Each structure stands twice: as structure tokens, then as C-alpha cells.
N, CA, C and O atoms as a GROMACS GRO file, in nm:
protein
  244
    1MET      N    1   1.738  -0.805  -0.020
    1MET     CA    2   1.620  -0.731  -0.068
    1MET      C    3   1.622  -0.691  -0.207
    1MET      O    4   1.693  -0.592  -0.225
    2PRO      N    5   1.564  -0.738  -0.315
    2PRO     CA    6   1.616  -0.704  -0.448
    2PRO      C    7   1.576  -0.547  -0.485
    2PRO      O    8   1.470  -0.492  -0.453
    3ASN      N    9   1.680  -0.491  -0.556
    3ASN     CA   10   1.635  -0.363  -0.578
    3ASN      C   11   1.531  -0.343  -0.663
    3ASN      O   12   1.527  -0.362  -0.785
    4ALA      N   13   1.402  -0.283  -0.549
    4ALA     CA   14   1.290  -0.220  -0.644
    4ALA      C   15   1.304  -0.179  -0.795
    4ALA      O   16   1.252  -0.244  -0.886
    5LYS      N   17   1.368  -0.084  -0.812
    5LYS     CA   18   1.383  -0.004  -0.911
    5LYS      C   19   1.423  -0.126  -1.031
    5LYS      O   20   1.348  -0.158  -1.123
    6ARG      N   21   1.555  -0.181  -1.007
    6ARG     CA   22   1.607  -0.285  -1.083
    6ARG      C   23   1.487  -0.401  -1.130
    6ARG      O   24   1.478  -0.434  -1.248
    7SER      N   25   1.402  -0.454  -1.030
    7SER     CA   26   1.307  -0.522  -1.042
    7SER      C   27   1.208  -0.444  -1.090
    7SER      O   28   1.143  -0.534  -1.142
    8ALA      N   29   1.157  -0.364  -1.108
    8ALA     CA   30   1.040  -0.317  -1.178
    8ALA      C   31   1.083  -0.285  -1.355
    8ALA      O   32   1.007  -0.293  -1.452
    9LEU      N   33   1.205  -0.254  -1.354
    9LEU     CA   34   1.240  -0.218  -1.494
    9LEU      C   35   1.273  -0.366  -1.569
    9LEU      O   36   1.269  -0.369  -1.692
   10GLU      N   37   1.305  -0.480  -1.498
   10GLU     CA   38   1.305  -0.593  -1.577
   10GLU      C   39   1.211  -0.640  -1.610
   10GLU      O   40   1.212  -0.708  -1.713
   11LEU      N   41   1.078  -0.619  -1.527
   11LEU     CA   42   0.971  -0.674  -1.528
   11LEU      C   43   0.898  -0.598  -1.649
   11LEU      O   44   0.818  -0.655  -1.723
   12ILE      N   45   0.930  -0.486  -1.659
   12ILE     CA   46   0.880  -0.383  -1.765
   12ILE      C   47   0.940  -0.412  -1.887
   12ILE      O   48   0.883  -0.368  -1.987
   13GLU      N   49   1.046  -0.478  -1.901
   13GLU     CA   50   1.111  -0.490  -2.041
   13GLU      C   51   1.068  -0.603  -2.091
   13GLU      O   52   1.083  -0.631  -2.210
   14GLN      N   53   0.998  -0.696  -1.986
   14GLN     CA   54   0.935  -0.839  -2.017
   14GLN      C   55   0.796  -0.833  -2.103
   14GLN      O   56   0.755  -0.913  -2.186
   15LEU      N   57   0.738  -0.714  -2.057
   15LEU     CA   58   0.582  -0.691  -2.128
   15LEU      C   59   0.575  -0.631  -2.253
   15LEU      O   60   0.675  -0.568  -2.290
   16PRO      N   61   0.492  -0.637  -2.315
   16PRO     CA   62   0.501  -0.628  -2.439
   16PRO      C   63   0.469  -0.455  -2.482
   16PRO      O   64   0.390  -0.411  -2.397
   17ASP      N   65   0.492  -0.384  -2.549
   17ASP     CA   66   0.513  -0.236  -2.597
   17ASP      C   67   0.351  -0.219  -2.573
   17ASP      O   68   0.305  -0.126  -2.508
   18SER      N   69   0.287  -0.301  -2.623
   18SER     CA   70   0.134  -0.246  -2.603
   18SER      C   71   0.042  -0.268  -2.484
   18SER      O   72  -0.081  -0.264  -2.487
   19VAL      N   73   0.140  -0.300  -2.353
   19VAL     CA   74   0.071  -0.337  -2.217
   19VAL      C   75   0.007  -0.183  -2.146
   19VAL      O   76   0.068  -0.076  -2.151
   20SER      N   77  -0.116  -0.199  -2.090
   20SER     CA   78  -0.198  -0.090  -2.111
   20SER      C   79  -0.124  -0.048  -1.924
   20SER      O   80  -0.052  -0.120  -1.854
   21TRP      N   81  -0.170   0.068  -1.901
   21TRP     CA   82  -0.148   0.106  -1.740
   21TRP      C   83  -0.183   0.019  -1.627
   21TRP      O   84  -0.110  -0.016  -1.534
   22GLU      N   85  -0.340  -0.018  -1.653
   22GLU     CA   86  -0.381  -0.118  -1.584
   22GLU      C   87  -0.313  -0.281  -1.563
   22GLU      O   88  -0.326  -0.348  -1.461
   23ASP      N   89  -0.261  -0.312  -1.651
   23ASP     CA   90  -0.193  -0.466  -1.675
   23ASP      C   91  -0.060  -0.412  -1.628
   23ASP      O   92   0.006  -0.497  -1.569
   24LEU      N   93  -0.006  -0.301  -1.637
   24LEU     CA   94   0.153  -0.283  -1.599
   24LEU      C   95   0.135  -0.271  -1.414
   24LEU      O   96   0.208  -0.338  -1.340
   25MET      N   97   0.044  -0.192  -1.367
   25MET     CA   98   0.031  -0.175  -1.214
   25MET      C   99  -0.006  -0.343  -1.151
   25MET      O  100   0.050  -0.390  -1.052
   26TYR      N  101  -0.112  -0.415  -1.235
   26TYR     CA  102  -0.134  -0.541  -1.177
   26TYR      C  103   0.016  -0.638  -1.165
   26TYR      O  104   0.052  -0.717  -1.078
   27GLN      N  105   0.069  -0.600  -1.272
   27GLN     CA  106   0.224  -0.674  -1.270
   27GLN      C  107   0.308  -0.631  -1.179
   27GLN      O  108   0.375  -0.713  -1.116
   28LEU      N  109   0.317  -0.516  -1.160
   28LEU     CA  110   0.420  -0.487  -1.037
   28LEU      C  111   0.353  -0.494  -0.895
   28LEU      O  112   0.417  -0.481  -0.790
   29TYR      N  113   0.217  -0.515  -0.901
   29TYR     CA  114   0.162  -0.525  -0.758
   29TYR      C  115   0.201  -0.716  -0.725
   29TYR      O  116   0.246  -0.766  -0.622
   30VAL      N  117   0.166  -0.778  -0.843
   30VAL     CA  118   0.173  -0.941  -0.817
   30VAL      C  119   0.331  -0.954  -0.795
   30VAL      O  120   0.359  -1.049  -0.722
   31LYS      N  121   0.426  -0.891  -0.836
   31LYS     CA  122   0.586  -0.902  -0.804
   31LYS      C  123   0.583  -0.859  -0.679
   31LYS      O  124   0.636  -0.932  -0.594
   32GLN      N  125   0.529  -0.745  -0.641
   32GLN     CA  126   0.567  -0.692  -0.500
   32GLN      C  127   0.525  -0.805  -0.399
   32GLN      O  128   0.608  -0.831  -0.313
   33LYS      N  129   0.408  -0.876  -0.398
   33LYS     CA  130   0.372  -0.964  -0.316
   33LYS      C  131   0.460  -1.093  -0.314
   33LYS      O  132   0.514  -1.131  -0.209
   34LEU      N  133   0.475  -1.162  -0.435
   34LEU     CA  134   0.567  -1.246  -0.418
   34LEU      C  135   0.688  -1.223  -0.374
   34LEU      O  136   0.740  -1.307  -0.301
   35GLU      N  137   0.761  -1.100  -0.410
   35GLU     CA  138   0.880  -1.096  -0.305
   35GLU      C  139   0.838  -1.077  -0.169
   35GLU      O  140   0.918  -1.131  -0.093
   36ASP      N  141   0.760  -1.030  -0.119
   36ASP     CA  142   0.714  -1.015   0.031
   36ASP      C  143   0.683  -1.177   0.070
   36ASP      O  144   0.747  -1.232   0.160
   37GLY      N  145   0.599  -1.233   0.008
   37GLY     CA  146   0.591  -1.368   0.041
   37GLY      C  147   0.710  -1.443   0.043
   37GLY      O  148   0.703  -1.528   0.132
   38LEU      N  149   0.804  -1.445  -0.011
   38LEU     CA  150   0.942  -1.526  -0.036
   38LEU      C  151   1.018  -1.472   0.072
   38LEU      O  152   1.091  -1.551   0.132
   39ARG      N  153   1.017  -1.345   0.111
   39ARG     CA  154   1.090  -1.265   0.192
   39ARG      C  155   1.044  -1.328   0.324
   39ARG      O  156   1.133  -1.361   0.402
   40ASP      N  157   0.902  -1.352   0.363
   40ASP     CA  158   0.829  -1.384   0.491
   40ASP      C  159   0.892  -1.521   0.482
   40ASP      O  160   0.965  -1.542   0.578
   41LEU      N  161   0.886  -1.622   0.392
   41LEU     CA  162   0.916  -1.747   0.414
   41LEU      C  163   1.074  -1.766   0.444
   41LEU      O  164   1.104  -1.853   0.526
   42ASN      N  165   1.183  -1.684   0.378
   42ASN     CA  166   1.287  -1.710   0.405
   42ASN      C  167   1.339  -1.631   0.561
   42ASN      O  168   1.451  -1.651   0.610
   43GLU      N  169   1.254  -1.559   0.611
   43GLU     CA  170   1.266  -1.507   0.747
   43GLU      C  171   1.174  -1.587   0.853
   43GLU      O  172   1.146  -1.538   0.962
   44ASN      N  173   1.135  -1.702   0.815
   44ASN     CA  174   1.059  -1.798   0.895
   44ASN      C  175   0.934  -1.757   0.964
   44ASN      O  176   0.879  -1.817   1.057
   45ARG      N  177   0.888  -1.623   0.892
   45ARG     CA  178   0.757  -1.568   0.936
   45ARG      C  179   0.628  -1.639   0.880
   45ARG      O  180   0.585  -1.586   0.777
   46ARG      N  181   0.573  -1.721   0.915
   46ARG     CA  182   0.459  -1.799   0.834
   46ARG      C  183   0.341  -1.828   0.928
   46ARG      O  184   0.342  -1.776   1.039
   47ILE      N  185   0.263  -1.888   0.899
   47ILE     CA  186   0.132  -1.957   0.979
   47ILE      C  187   0.108  -2.074   0.923
   47ILE      O  188   0.089  -2.080   0.801
   48PRO      N  189   0.103  -2.192   1.009
   48PRO     CA  190   0.079  -2.324   0.930
   48PRO      C  191  -0.066  -2.322   0.890
   48PRO      O  192  -0.151  -2.251   0.943
   49HIS      N  193  -0.084  -2.402   0.796
   49HIS     CA  194  -0.224  -2.394   0.711
   49HIS      C  195  -0.322  -2.460   0.803
   49HIS      O  196  -0.439  -2.439   0.770
   50GLU      N  197  -0.308  -2.528   0.899
   50GLU     CA  198  -0.424  -2.558   0.975
   50GLU      C  199  -0.450  -2.453   1.081
   50GLU      O  200  -0.556  -2.455   1.143
   51THR      N  201  -0.361  -2.365   1.103
   51THR     CA  202  -0.394  -2.278   1.182
   51THR      C  203  -0.501  -2.174   1.104
   51THR      O  204  -0.620  -2.160   1.128
   52VAL      N  205  -0.425  -2.110   1.007
   52VAL     CA  206  -0.516  -2.057   0.902
   52VAL      C  207  -0.659  -2.091   0.880
   52VAL      O  208  -0.750  -2.008   0.871
   53LYS      N  209  -0.672  -2.232   0.872
   53LYS     CA  210  -0.784  -2.304   0.826
   53LYS      C  211  -0.899  -2.269   0.974
   53LYS      O  212  -1.011  -2.218   0.978
   54ALA      N  213  -0.828  -2.312   1.061
   54ALA     CA  214  -0.908  -2.297   1.218
   54ALA      C  215  -0.955  -2.160   1.219
   54ALA      O  216  -1.071  -2.127   1.247
   55ARG      N  217  -0.867  -2.085   1.190
   55ARG     CA  218  -0.916  -1.949   1.215
   55ARG      C  219  -1.033  -1.873   1.140
   55ARG      O  220  -1.119  -1.802   1.192
   56LEU      N  221  -1.015  -1.906   0.995
   56LEU     CA  222  -1.128  -1.901   0.878
   56LEU      C  223  -1.254  -1.950   0.905
   56LEU      O  224  -1.362  -1.904   0.870
   57LEU      N  225  -1.226  -2.062   0.981
   57LEU     CA  226  -1.349  -2.160   1.016
   57LEU      C  227  -1.401  -2.108   1.155
   57LEU      O  228  -1.474  -2.179   1.225
   58GLY      N  229  -1.365  -1.993   1.190
   58GLY     CA  230  -1.390  -1.974   1.352
   58GLY      C  231  -1.369  -2.089   1.487
   58GLY      O  232  -1.428  -2.108   1.593
   59GLY      N  233  -1.283  -2.133   1.435
   59GLY     CA  234  -1.218  -2.254   1.547
   59GLY      C  235  -1.112  -2.218   1.650
   59GLY      O  236  -1.090  -2.283   1.752
   60GLY      N  237  -1.042  -2.098   1.608
   60GLY     CA  238  -0.930  -2.085   1.673
   60GLY      C  239  -0.900  -1.944   1.668
   60GLY      O  240  -0.964  -1.872   1.593
   61ALA      N  241  -0.788  -1.888   1.757
   61ALA     CA  242  -0.730  -1.741   1.740
   61ALA      C  243  -0.572  -1.747   1.680
   61ALA      O  244  -0.510  -1.642   1.660
   0.00000   0.00000   0.00000
């Protein structure tokens, strides 16, 4: 698992000096969600597309 502080600092360094708090928080949120998703994939925790589709369409559990 990447170090959250180091990862956040690297992200912040890439943003322009004029970044707003709102944009900064959004970028941190997106980065966290991407890292969470990649970790889930690496740990084989995923749901097949067809299963998700069936659940959303009310056709299965």
C-alpha cells in the first residue's frame, strides 16, 4: 500500500499553484478511489461485469 502522505505530496506538487481547495480535495478523492480499485484488483476482489449488470437491471443477487 502506497504511503498516503507521500502520495498526496506528489499529487500536490503536480498541481498548479492556483489550485482551489475544491479542486485539490477532488484530486485527492479520485486518487484514493483509483488506488482502492487497483488494490482490489490486485487482491482479486472484483465482481464480473455481467453480475453487476444483472444486479442493476434487477435480474439477480
